[in-house]
N, C-alpha and C positions, 0 to 999 in steps of 0.2 A: 505542453507541458511534456519534461522530459527528466533521466534521469541526471544528476551533474555529474558522475563519470562515467566507466564501463561496466556492464552486467554479472557480476557470477553466475546469478542460479535464476530458475523461471521454477515457479510451481503454480500449477492450477490447481483453485478450487474444489475440495471435494464432493462435494453435490453441485456446484453451478456454476460449469463448465462458463462462463460472460467475464470471474472474478479471474485475476491474476497476480499471484504476488514475485517479484522481485527483490536481487540480493544485491545491493549494492558497494561499488566500490567506495561511493560518496556518504558510507557511512548510515546509509538510509534502507528504510526498503519502504516500496511502492505497495500499493492494491489498483492495480489494474479493469476499467471498466469493457472487457470488447467489444462490444455490441455498439457500446459511445465511446470508446477507445477516448477514456480520459483516467485521468489520474484520479483515486477518491479518496484515499488515505497513505500519508505519509506518518511512519512511523518510525521517530528519531528525538534528536533533541535532549535536550539535560539530561534524563534518561534514557539516552540513545545509548550506543555503538559509540566509540572515539576510536575507530578504524573501521576500515573495511567490512562489511559486511561477507563472509564464505558462504552463509549457507542457511538454506531457512524452508517453512517446509508448515501444514497444518497438522491438528489435531485430527484425528477420524471422526467426531462429532460435528467438527468446524468451529470449536469455540471459541481456539486460541491460535494464533503463530506462532514457533518456535524461529531463535535465530542464533547466531553465533558469529562470533567473528573473529577480526587479527587481534581484537584487545587482548583476548582471553577467558571472553565472557559471552553467558547463555542469557534471553533475553525472551521473556514468557511477556511476550503482546493480549490481551482481549477484542479479540471481536463480538463479546456479548456489551456493553456499553453504549448504553440509548444515544450519545453525539453519531456514535463508528455504524450500529446496524439500522438509525435516519438515511445519516449521510451517501452509503450504500444505495439503500430505498431510491431517494435521490437522484440517484445517479443512473439509473434503469430509464427517468423523465427528462435526462440533458436532453436539448435540440442545438444541431450542434448549426448556429445562426451565425453568421459571418460577418459581426458588429464592432466596430474602433470599439465603444463603449461599454462591451463587455467579453471580453479575452477574454476574463475563467471563468470557471465552470462557481457557482454559486455553492456549489456542495463539497466542495473541496474539504479534507476536516487533516488537519496535521494532530499527533498523539504524539504526547512530551511524554 
């Protein structure tokens, strides 16, 4: 699973270098686990950006993600919800098995 368009910015998590955040021209942000090479969370949808995401960053404690886009908006995304925390935790246990029936990770979460 990749981004739907070009990537405008990448940021490493301030306390966990296994997590990488991408801001994309496909109007979304994605949080990646570099150890398992999988997308963990997609930030977008109804409450997301209406145009390409230009920039993103984590707050110093890594509780939130901030993003801005061509839609002239700034968004604040929580990393502290139970679903996001659990999804990040599960992403470390993902086994990259080449099976047709299990082509998508079961831990991926889309935050709207």
